[in-house]
N, CA, C and O atoms as a DFTB+ gen file, in Angstrom:
672 C
 N C O
     1  1     101.371      94.460      99.668
     2  2     101.411      95.453     100.727
     3  2     102.845      95.977     100.795
     4  3     103.794      95.206     100.936
     5  1     102.981      97.267     100.695
     6  2     104.297      97.869     100.490
     7  2     105.242      97.754     101.677
     8  3     106.456      97.813     101.481
     9  1     104.751      97.594     102.881
    10  2     105.658      97.615     104.035
    11  2     105.669      96.322     104.850
    12  3     105.955      96.346     106.047
    13  1     105.364      95.216     104.217
    14  2     105.325      93.933     104.925
    15  2     106.049      92.862     104.111
    16  3     105.988      92.851     102.882
    17  1     106.727      91.974     104.808
    18  2     107.291      90.769     104.206
    19  2     106.600      89.584     104.871
    20  3     106.729      89.370     106.076
    21  1     105.875      88.826     104.078
    22  2     105.048      87.759     104.620
    23  2     105.219      86.501     103.783
    24  3     105.293      86.568     102.556
    25  1     105.279      85.365     104.444
    26  2     105.308      84.105     103.710
    27  2     103.953      83.910     103.035
    28  3     102.913      84.004     103.686
    29  1     103.965      83.645     101.753
    30  2     102.742      83.511     100.968
    31  2     101.842      82.394     101.492
    32  3     100.618      82.479     101.390
    33  1     102.452      81.343     102.054
    34  2     101.660      80.234     102.593
    35  2     100.731      80.695     103.715
    36  3      99.610      80.202     103.845
    37  1     101.205      81.645     104.524
    38  2     100.387      82.170     105.615
    39  2      99.127      82.846     105.059
    40  3      98.037      82.693     105.609
    41  1      99.289      83.579     103.983
    42  2      98.168      84.285     103.363
    43  2      97.192      83.300     102.726
    44  3      95.986      83.378     102.958
    45  1      97.709      82.382     101.930
    46  2      96.828      81.456     101.213
    47  2      96.183      80.444     102.154
    48  3      94.998      80.140     102.016
    49  1      96.949      79.922     103.107
    50  2      96.424      78.933     104.053
    51  2      95.270      79.505     104.873
    52  3      94.319      78.791     105.192
    53  1      95.351      80.788     105.214
    54  2      94.334      81.423     106.047
    55  2      93.335      82.265     105.249
    56  3      92.470      82.924     105.827
    57  1      93.459      82.237     103.924
    58  2      92.560      83.004     103.044
    59  2      92.455      84.467     103.472
    60  3      91.361      85.003     103.645
    61  1      93.608      85.094     103.638
    62  2      93.653      86.502     104.035
    63  2      93.820      87.341     102.773
    64  3      94.921      87.501     102.246
    65  1      92.703      87.866     102.310
    66  2      92.701      88.647     101.077
    67  2      92.073      90.007     101.329
    68  3      91.329      90.193     102.292
    69  1      92.381      90.954     100.453
    70  2      91.832      92.297     100.586
    71  2      90.343      92.306     100.294
    72  3      89.866      91.591      99.413
    73  1      89.623      93.114     101.032
    74  2      88.193      93.340     100.799
    75  2      88.118      94.469      99.778
    76  3      88.273      95.641     100.122
    77  1      87.884      94.111      98.536
    78  2      87.938      95.094      97.450
    79  2      86.797      96.095      97.534
    80  3      85.694      95.786      97.984
    81  1      87.104      97.306      97.082
    82  2      86.097      98.355      97.011
    83  2      85.969      99.189      98.269
    84  3      85.050     100.001      98.380
    85  1      86.869      99.007      99.214
    86  2      86.814      99.751     100.470
    87  2      88.075     100.582     100.638
    88  3      89.176     100.149     100.299
    89  1      87.891     101.783     101.170
    90  2      89.033     102.581     101.606
    91  2      89.499     101.943     102.922
    92  3      88.667     101.503     103.716
    93  1      90.770     101.891     103.156
    94  2      91.361     101.300     104.368
    95  2      91.235      99.781     104.399
    96  3      91.267      99.181     105.474
    97  1      91.092      99.153     103.235
    98  2      91.047      97.696     103.212
    99  2      92.353      97.114     103.736
   100  3      92.384      95.974     104.200
   101  1      93.438      97.897     103.666
   102  2      94.718      97.421     104.203
   103  2      94.697      97.342     105.723
   104  3      95.378      96.492     106.296
   105  1      93.934      98.204     106.395
   106  2      93.795      98.127     107.858
   107  2      93.147      96.805     108.254
   108  3      93.598      96.133     109.182
   109  1      92.097      96.448     107.550
   110  2      91.412      95.183     107.808
   111  2      92.340      94.008     107.524
   112  3      92.439      93.084     108.331
   113  1      93.010      94.040     106.392
   114  2      93.901      92.963     105.980
   115  2      95.025      92.782     106.994
   116  3      95.334      91.655     107.383
   117  1      95.632      93.876     107.421
   118  2      96.744      93.785     108.385
   119  2      96.278      93.246     109.730
   120  3      97.000      92.491     110.381
   121  1      95.083      93.627     110.149
   122  2      94.543      93.109     111.405
   123  2      94.318      91.605     111.303
   124  3      94.688      90.851     112.203
   125  1      93.709      91.174     110.198
   126  2      93.470      89.743     110.004
   127  2      94.791      88.980     109.982
   128  3      94.893      87.892     110.549
   129  1      95.782      89.539     109.340
   130  2      97.102      88.916     109.287
   131  2      97.716      88.825     110.689
   132  3      98.248      87.784     111.076
   133  1      97.637      89.916     111.438
   134  2      98.243      89.960     112.781
   135  2      97.628      88.926     113.718
   136  3      98.297      88.460     114.640
   137  1      96.383      88.564     113.501
   138  2      95.752      87.558     114.360
   139  2      96.163      86.136     113.986
   140  3      95.826      85.189     114.695
   141  1      96.880      85.982     112.890
   142  2      97.273      84.640     112.418
   143  2      98.767      84.346     112.579
   144  3      99.172      83.185     112.504
   145  1      99.581      85.359     112.796
   146  2     101.020      85.121     112.874
   147  2     101.420      84.689     114.282
   148  3     100.793      85.065     115.273
   149  1     102.472      83.898     114.337
   150  2     102.999      83.484     115.632
   151  2     103.960      84.526     116.185
   152  3     104.082      84.693     117.399
   153  1     104.634      85.220     115.289
   154  2     105.562      86.278     115.713
   155  2     105.728      87.270     114.573
   156  3     105.494      86.955     113.406
   157  1     106.138      88.474     114.945
   158  2     106.409      89.496     113.940
   159  2     107.508      90.401     114.466
   160  3     107.752      90.473     115.670
   161  1     108.160      91.081     113.554
   162  2     109.211      92.012     113.916
   163  2     108.960      93.356     113.253
   164  3     108.149      93.476     112.335
   165  1     109.665      94.350     113.730
   166  2     109.526      95.704     113.205
   167  2     110.906      96.230     112.859
   168  3     111.841      96.116     113.651
   169  1     111.030      96.805     111.676
   170  2     112.255      97.484     111.269
   171  2     111.999      98.974     111.449
   172  3     111.086      99.528     110.837
   173  1     112.786      99.611     112.273
   174  2     112.545     101.022     112.591
   175  2     113.259     101.987     111.639
   176  3     113.070     103.199     111.738
   177  1     114.055     101.477     110.742
   178  2     114.758     102.315     109.776
   179  2     113.790     102.795     108.704
   180  3     113.067     101.982     108.128
   181  1     113.758     104.096     108.421
   182  2     112.881     104.565     107.343
   183  2     113.357     104.014     105.994
   184  3     114.486     104.270     105.577
   185  1     112.502     103.268     105.330
   186  2     112.874     102.626     104.076
   187  2     111.956     103.020     102.917
   188  3     112.070     102.479     101.818
   189  1     111.064     103.948     103.165
   190  2     110.042     104.243     102.171
   191  2     109.765     105.742     102.140
   192  3     109.593     106.367     103.186
   193  1     109.724     106.313     100.952
   194  2     109.322     107.705     100.777
   195  2     107.873     107.714     100.328
   196  3     107.524     107.129      99.303
   197  1     107.048     108.373     101.092
   198  2     105.617     108.388     100.811
   199  2     105.280     109.642     100.026
   200  3     105.518     110.753     100.498
   201  1     104.739     109.478      98.854
   202  2     104.351     110.597      98.008
   203  2     102.862     110.852      98.182
   204  3     102.039     109.970      97.936
   205  1     102.526     112.049      98.603
   206  2     101.124     112.416      98.779
   207  2     100.682     113.199      97.559
   208  3     101.169     114.299      97.295
   209  1      99.751     112.615      96.818
   210  2      99.230     113.271      95.625
   211  2      98.166     114.287      96.004
   212  3      97.350     114.037      96.891
   213  1      98.175     115.414      95.343
   214  2      97.078     116.364      95.582
   215  2      95.753     115.722      95.176
   216  3      95.689     114.975      94.200
   217  1      94.710     116.016      95.924
   218  2      93.355     115.525      95.669
   219  2      93.184     114.019      95.889
   220  3      92.171     113.454      95.478
   221  1      94.150     113.365      96.527
   222  2      93.946     111.957      96.866
   223  2      93.042     111.898      98.091
   224  3      92.836     112.910      98.761
   225  1      92.507     110.732      98.381
   226  2      91.619     110.585      99.540
   227  2      92.362     110.899     100.838
   228  3      91.755     111.384     101.793
   229  1      93.665     110.629     100.884
   230  2      94.430     110.868     102.104
   231  2      94.800     112.334     102.300
   232  3      95.050     112.754     103.430
   233  1      94.840     113.119     101.233
   234  2      95.202     114.524     101.384
   235  2      94.016     115.450     101.150
   236  3      94.148     116.672     101.232
   237  1      92.899     114.886     100.868
   238  2      91.703     115.650     100.527
   239  2      91.208     116.462     101.707
   240  3      91.387     116.085     102.864
   241  1      90.591     117.569     101.395
   242  2      89.922     118.359     102.421
   243  2      88.619     117.699     102.848
   244  3      88.013     118.099     103.842
   245  1      88.196     116.707     102.111
   246  2      86.966     116.003     102.439
   247  2      87.323     114.874     103.408
   248  3      87.219     113.694     103.071
   249  1      87.739     115.251     104.599
   250  2      88.191     114.280     105.592
   251  2      87.055     113.358     106.036
   252  3      87.295     112.206     106.399
   253  1      85.808     113.867     106.006
   254  2      84.719     113.003     106.455
   255  2      84.566     111.797     105.542
   256  3      84.147     110.736     106.007
   257  1      84.892     111.920     104.255
   258  2      84.843     110.779     103.341
   259  2      85.851     109.710     103.784
   260  3      85.583     108.510     103.718
   261  1      86.993     110.177     104.229
   262  2      88.029     109.266     104.728
   263  2      87.544     108.523     105.965
   264  3      87.683     107.303     106.051
   265  1      86.976     109.253     106.923
   266  2      86.527     108.633     108.167
   267  2      85.300     107.762     107.955
   268  3      85.158     106.724     108.602
   269  1      84.421     108.169     107.065
   270  2      83.267     107.334     106.752
   271  2      83.729     106.039     106.078
   272  3      83.121     104.985     106.261
   273  1      84.806     106.129     105.299
   274  2      85.395     104.932     104.693
   275  2      85.947     103.990     105.748
   276  3      85.795     102.772     105.645
   277  1      86.591     104.559     106.768
   278  2      87.115     103.723     107.850
   279  2      85.974     103.085     108.632
   280  3      86.074     101.933     109.055
   281  1      84.895     103.832     108.824
   282  2      83.736     103.308     109.536
   283  2      83.168     102.063     108.837
   284  3      82.637     101.170     109.496
   285  1      83.280     102.008     107.523
   286  2      82.745     100.877     106.765
   287  2      83.521      99.579     106.978
   288  3      82.966      98.495     106.795
   289  1      84.798      99.671     107.363
   290  2      85.550      98.431     107.583
   291  2      85.485      97.934     109.026
   292  3      85.819      96.780     109.297
   293  1      85.058      98.793     109.951
   294  2      84.975      98.371     111.356
   295  2      84.080      97.148     111.572
   296  3      84.441      96.284     112.371
   297  1      82.926      97.033     110.896
   298  2      82.127      95.807     111.084
   299  2      82.863      94.540     110.641
   300  3      82.654      93.472     111.216
   301  1      83.714      94.651     109.632
   302  2      84.481      93.485     109.177
   303  2      85.557      93.105     110.197
   304  3      85.842      91.925     110.403
   305  1      86.149      94.120     110.830
   306  2      87.125      93.838     111.893
   307  2      86.417      93.133     113.047
   308  3      86.917      92.140     113.575
   309  1      85.253      93.652     113.433
   310  2      84.484      93.021     114.519
   311  2      84.101      91.590     114.143
   312  3      84.213      90.681     114.966
   313  1      83.658      91.391     112.928
   314  2      83.280      90.056     112.456
   315  2      84.462      89.092     112.554
   316  3      84.294      87.940     112.954
   317  1      85.653      89.561     112.190
   318  2      86.854      88.722     112.277
   319  2      87.163      88.381     113.740
   320  3      87.532      87.250     114.054
   321  1      87.010      89.355     114.616
   322  2      87.243      89.122     116.047
   323  2      86.319      88.019     116.561
   324  3      86.750      87.139     117.306
   325  1      85.067      88.070     116.166
   326  2      84.097      87.065     116.601
   327  2      84.422      85.696     115.996
   328  3      84.424      84.684     116.696
   329  1      84.698      85.679     114.685
   330  2      84.995      84.409     114.009
   331  2      86.239      83.731     114.562
   332  3      86.300      82.504     114.635
   333  1      87.219      84.517     114.949
   334  2      88.469      83.960     115.462
   335  2      88.443      83.750     116.973
   336  3      89.458      83.404     117.577
   337  1      87.272      83.960     117.581
   338  2      87.097      83.761     119.017
   339  2      88.066      84.620     119.833
   340  3      88.706      84.139     120.768
   341  1      88.160      85.883     119.466
   342  2      89.060      86.823     120.140
   343  2      88.307      87.825     121.006
   344  3      88.893      88.800     121.478
   345  1      87.027      87.596     121.217
   346  2      86.180      88.550     121.930
   347  2      86.664      88.796     123.358
   348  3      86.483      89.895     123.882
   349  1      87.266      87.811     123.989
   350  2      87.742      87.969     125.365
   351  2      89.222      88.323     125.467
   352  3      89.769      88.393     126.568
   353  1      89.863      88.543     124.344
   354  2      91.278      88.918     124.328
   355  2      91.386      90.414     124.623
   356  3      90.960      91.236     123.812
   357  1      91.949      90.771     125.769
   358  2      91.991      92.170     126.194
   359  2      92.851      93.035     125.283
   360  3      92.554      94.215     125.093
   361  1      93.915      92.467     124.717
   362  2      94.732      93.238     123.768
   363  2      93.919      93.590     122.523
   364  3      93.979      94.718     122.035
   365  1      93.167      92.629     122.018
   366  2      92.318      92.865     120.853
   367  2      91.216      93.858     121.203
   368  3      90.886      94.732     120.401
   369  1      90.646      93.728     122.400
   370  2      89.606      94.659     122.828
   371  2      90.115      96.094     122.904
   372  3      89.441      97.029     122.473
   373  1      91.309      96.252     123.457
   374  2      91.889      97.604     123.537
   375  2      92.136      98.138     122.130
   376  3      91.871      99.311     121.866
   377  1      92.635      97.307     121.226
   378  2      92.856      97.711     119.831
   379  2      91.541      98.155     119.188
   380  3      91.485      99.211     118.558
   381  1      90.490      97.359     119.343
   382  2      89.208      97.679     118.714
   383  2      88.599      98.940     119.329
   384  3      88.044      99.774     118.613
   385  1      88.701      99.079     120.643
   386  2      88.221     100.298     121.303
   387  2      88.947     101.518     120.739
   388  3      88.327     102.544     120.459
   389  1      90.254     101.399     120.577
   390  2      91.045     102.493     120.015
   391  2      90.547     102.851     118.608
   392  3      90.431     104.030     118.274
   393  1      90.257     101.848     117.794
   394  2      89.758     102.093     116.436
   395  2      88.394     102.788     116.466
   396  3      88.135     103.687     115.666
   397  1      87.525     102.370     117.387
   398  2      86.217     103.018     117.515
   399  2      86.373     104.486     117.898
   400  3      85.738     105.361     117.309
   401  1      87.223     104.750     118.892
   402  2      87.390     106.114     119.391
   403  2      88.077     106.993     118.344
   404  3      87.679     108.141     118.148
   405  1      89.092     106.472     117.679
   406  2      89.779     107.250     116.638
   407  2      88.804     107.603     115.514
   408  3      88.809     108.729     115.016
   409  1      87.978     106.652     115.119
   410  2      86.990     106.903     114.068
   411  2      85.977     107.940     114.531
   412  3      85.656     108.870     113.792
   413  1      85.481     107.785     115.735
   414  2      84.528     108.739     116.294
   415  2      85.131     110.138     116.356
   416  3      84.487     111.112     115.964
   417  1      86.358     110.240     116.846
   418  2      87.017     111.542     116.933
   419  2      87.315     112.133     115.559
   420  3      87.191     113.342     115.360
   421  1      87.707     111.287     114.616
   422  2      87.958     111.770     113.255
   423  2      86.696     112.307     112.607
   424  3      86.727     113.347     111.948
   425  1      85.591     111.609     112.789
   426  2      84.309     112.071     112.247
   427  2      83.857     113.356     112.935
   428  3      83.315     114.257     112.295
   429  1      84.087     113.430     114.244
   430  2      83.719     114.639     114.979
   431  2      84.563     115.819     114.516
   432  3      84.043     116.913     114.298
   433  1      85.869     115.594     114.366
   434  2      86.783     116.661     113.936
   435  2      86.465     117.155     112.524
   436  3      86.604     118.342     112.232
   437  1      86.041     116.250     111.659
   438  2      85.709     116.641     110.281
   439  2      84.253     117.094     110.156
   440  3      83.745     117.319     109.057
   441  1      83.600     117.222     111.307
   442  2      82.212     117.702     111.374
   443  2      81.231     116.804     110.609
   444  3      80.258     117.285     110.029
   445  1      81.499     115.514     110.616
   446  2      80.636     114.552     109.930
   447  2      79.831     113.713     110.909
   448  3      79.085     112.823     110.500
   449  1      79.978     113.992     112.204
   450  2      79.279     113.182     113.193
   451  2      77.831     113.654     113.332
   452  3      77.549     114.853     113.340
   453  1      76.951     112.712     113.439
   454  2      75.559     112.983     113.787
   455  2      75.086     111.794     114.607
   456  3      75.835     110.839     114.812
   457  1      73.850     111.848     115.074
   458  2      73.391     110.790     115.967
   459  2      73.372     109.423     115.284
   460  3      73.709     108.419     115.912
   461  1      72.982     109.370     114.008
   462  2      72.920     108.084     113.308
   463  2      74.302     107.442     113.187
   464  3      74.446     106.234     113.378
   465  1      75.305     108.237     112.874
   466  2      76.677     107.718     112.769
   467  2      77.185     107.322     114.155
   468  3      77.811     106.276     114.324
   469  1      76.906     108.173     115.144
   470  2      77.289     107.852     116.512
   471  2      76.681     106.513     116.934
   472  3      77.366     105.666     117.507
   473  1      75.393     106.332     116.647
   474  2      74.695     105.097     116.998
   475  2      75.324     103.896     116.293
   476  3      75.442     102.820     116.879
   477  1      75.721     104.080     115.050
   478  2      76.368     103.006     114.289
   479  2      77.675     102.581     114.967
   480  3      77.954     101.389     115.093
   481  1      78.463     103.550     115.399
   482  2      79.720     103.243     116.096
   483  2      79.423     102.559     117.424
   484  3      80.058     101.565     117.777
   485  1      78.466     103.093     118.146
   486  2      78.119     102.513     119.449
   487  2      77.651     101.068     119.303
   488  3      77.987     100.229     120.138
   489  1      76.891     100.766     118.268
   490  2      76.391      99.403     118.056
   491  2      77.524      98.417     117.741
   492  3      77.376      97.213     117.953
   493  1      78.641      98.924     117.241
   494  2      79.792      98.054     116.971
   495  2      80.510      97.640     118.259
   496  3      81.202      96.623     118.293
   497  1      80.338      98.427     119.299
   498  2      81.059      98.168     120.541
   499  2      80.548      96.898     121.226
   500  3      79.350      96.749     121.465
   501  1      81.460      96.002     121.533
   502  2      81.146      94.791     122.280
   503  2      81.998      94.722     123.549
   504  3      81.911      93.758     124.309
   505  1      82.795      95.718     123.765
   506  2      83.852      95.695     124.775
   507  2      83.321      96.106     126.141
   508  3      82.509      97.025     126.253
   509  1      83.781      95.425     127.164
   510  2      83.473      95.808     128.538
   511  2      84.561      96.772     129.011
   512  3      85.703      96.375     129.240
   513  1      84.192      98.020     129.149
   514  2      85.157      99.012     129.648
   515  2      85.589      98.682     131.074
   516  3      86.743      98.891     131.448
   517  1      84.653      98.169     131.861
   518  2      84.975      97.796     133.249
   519  2      86.065      96.739     133.282
   520  3      86.957      96.782     134.130
   521  1      85.991      95.789     132.356
   522  2      86.994      94.727     132.294
   523  2      88.368      95.298     131.916
   524  3      89.388      94.916     132.490
   525  1      88.378      96.211     130.949
   526  2      89.644      96.842     130.557
   527  2      90.217      97.673     131.702
   528  3      91.426      97.662     131.932
   529  1      89.358      98.390     132.416
   530  2      89.807      99.194     133.558
   531  2      90.338      98.293     134.665
   532  3      91.413      98.542     135.211
   533  1      89.589      97.250     134.994
   534  2      89.978      96.317     136.057
   535  2      91.354      95.699     135.782
   536  3      92.143      95.498     136.705
   537  1      91.635      95.402     134.518
   538  2      92.912      94.785     134.147
   539  2      93.969      95.805     133.730
   540  3      95.003      95.444     133.168
   541  1      93.702      97.080     134.007
   542  2      94.642      98.180     133.771
   543  2      95.023      98.360     132.288
   544  3      96.145      98.747     131.964
   545  1      94.069      98.072     131.410
   546  2      94.272      98.312     129.984
   547  2      93.885      99.739     129.611
   548  3      94.333     100.264     128.592
   549  1      93.050     100.365     130.441
   550  2      92.721     101.774     130.280
   551  2      92.760     102.433     131.650
   552  3      92.608     101.770     132.676
   553  1      92.966     103.743     131.654
   554  2      92.998     104.498     132.911
   555  2      91.578     104.888     133.328
   556  3      90.635     104.739     132.552
   557  1      91.435     105.383     134.549
   558  2      90.124     105.856     135.015
   559  2      89.636     107.018     134.151
   560  3      88.447     107.115     133.846
   561  1      90.545     107.885     133.766
   562  2      90.184     109.021     132.915
   563  2      89.671     108.533     131.556
   564  3      88.669     109.036     131.050
   565  1      90.362     107.553     130.969
   566  2      89.905     106.985     129.700
   567  2      88.533     106.337     129.877
   568  3      87.651     106.481     129.030
   569  1      88.368     105.627     130.982
   570  2      87.084     104.986     131.264
   571  2      85.952     106.014     131.240
   572  3      84.917     105.792     130.613
   573  1      86.156     107.134     131.924
   574  2      85.128     108.173     131.968
   575  2      84.886     108.786     130.590
   576  3      83.753     109.127     130.248
   577  1      85.944     108.925     129.806
   578  2      85.810     109.495     128.458
   579  2      85.063     108.562     127.515
   580  3      84.344     109.028     126.631
   581  1      85.219     107.261     127.687
   582  2      84.620     106.282     126.774
   583  2      83.302     105.721     127.293
   584  3      82.640     104.943     126.607
   585  1      82.925     106.114     128.500
   586  2      81.747     105.557     129.149
   587  2      80.479     105.683     128.304
   588  3      79.583     104.845     128.403
   589  1      80.403     106.707     127.489
   590  2      79.208     106.905     126.654
   591  2      78.924     105.700     125.768
   592  3      77.778     105.484     125.373
   593  1      79.950     104.910     125.450
   594  2      79.747     103.726     124.613
   595  2      78.930     102.644     125.321
   596  3      78.379     101.757     124.668
   597  1      78.851     102.712     126.643
   598  2      78.111     101.701     127.408
   599  2      76.839     102.243     128.057
   600  3      76.104     101.492     128.699
   601  1      76.578     103.521     127.897
   602  2      75.392     104.110     128.526
   603  2      74.136     103.794     127.730
   604  3      74.212     103.516     126.533
   605  1      72.976     103.835     128.388
   606  2      71.710     103.617     127.672
   607  2      71.498     104.691     126.597
   608  3      71.973     105.818     126.739
   609  1      70.795     104.341     125.543
   610  2      70.619     105.247     124.401
   611  2      69.990     106.595     124.718
   612  3      70.226     107.557     123.987
   613  1      69.205     106.702     125.770
   614  2      68.516     107.959     126.011
   615  2      69.430     109.079     126.509
   616  3      69.014     110.237     126.492
   617  1      70.656     108.786     126.953
   618  2      71.561     109.893     127.260
   619  2      73.011     109.650     126.874
   620  3      73.889     110.401     127.300
   621  1      73.288     108.624     126.081
   622  2      74.660     108.341     125.658
   623  2      75.240     109.447     124.773
   624  3      76.365     109.894     124.996
   625  1      74.483     109.885     123.778
   626  2      74.963     110.920     122.857
   627  2      75.128     112.246     123.590
   628  3      76.065     112.996     123.319
   629  1      74.221     112.535     124.517
   630  2      74.327     113.745     125.329
   631  2      75.621     113.725     126.145
   632  3      76.338     114.724     126.203
   633  1      75.916     112.583     126.775
   634  2      77.150     112.429     127.548
   635  2      78.371     112.628     126.649
   636  3      79.328     113.306     127.024
   637  1      78.322     112.023     125.451
   638  2      79.416     112.172     124.491
   639  2      79.629     113.641     124.147
   640  3      80.770     114.101     124.111
   641  1      78.562     114.383     123.894
   642  2      78.663     115.792     123.546
   643  2      79.213     116.601     124.726
   644  3      79.966     117.553     124.524
   645  1      78.844     116.229     125.952
   646  2      79.365     116.917     127.145
   647  2      80.865     116.692     127.278
   648  3      81.612     117.625     127.573
   649  1      81.304     115.462     127.063
   650  2      82.750     115.149     127.112
   651  2      83.475     115.971     126.053
   652  3      84.540     116.530     126.314
   653  1      82.895     116.042     124.857
   654  2      83.484     116.809     123.758
   655  2      83.644     118.278     124.164
   656  3      84.704     118.865     123.948
   657  1      82.612     118.870     124.745
   658  2      82.676     120.265     125.189
   659  2      83.698     120.455     126.294
   660  3      84.411     121.458     126.321
   661  1      83.770     119.485     127.214
   662  2      84.724     119.548     128.306
   663  2      86.159     119.638     127.785
   664  3      86.967     120.402     128.314
   665  1      86.473     118.859     126.751
   666  2      87.838     118.847     126.235
   667  2      88.149     120.018     125.318
   668  3      89.315     120.279     125.025
   669  1      87.124     120.727     124.861
   670  2      87.360     121.941     124.082
   671  2      87.763     123.041     125.021
   672  3      88.014     124.165     124.585
């Protein structure tokens, strides 16, 4: 991983390896790593020049392929959360909620969203928005924007589309 310095024992002891064949496998790997470290630091100095190749997945006009790729790793992130008994960790919940919403918005922006994909994202949600709101992890406005993730199936997508229109 180009931007991390990690003791190899941490990786091998915890069997933290890349899930091959997936776009954004580094997102999954970094999340799994972050749940195992006792401490971490950040260097804010720019130390890396990023070269964007034409026609790469990251610069492609086919943005929905990118977001659909991210959608494929979300179940593995959720699985790790469950396996590591992090389901009640509010910081992890806020992180996972953010990943769900970013993916949903990315798919919507790239015009790749449909009810089946929306339903897939909604089924990944295990988070209690009320709990996050009560503990001030999200604002009331965020709560209302994300509420569709907890609504019954017969009007959740409709609510989501209304929120989308409201923000346009």
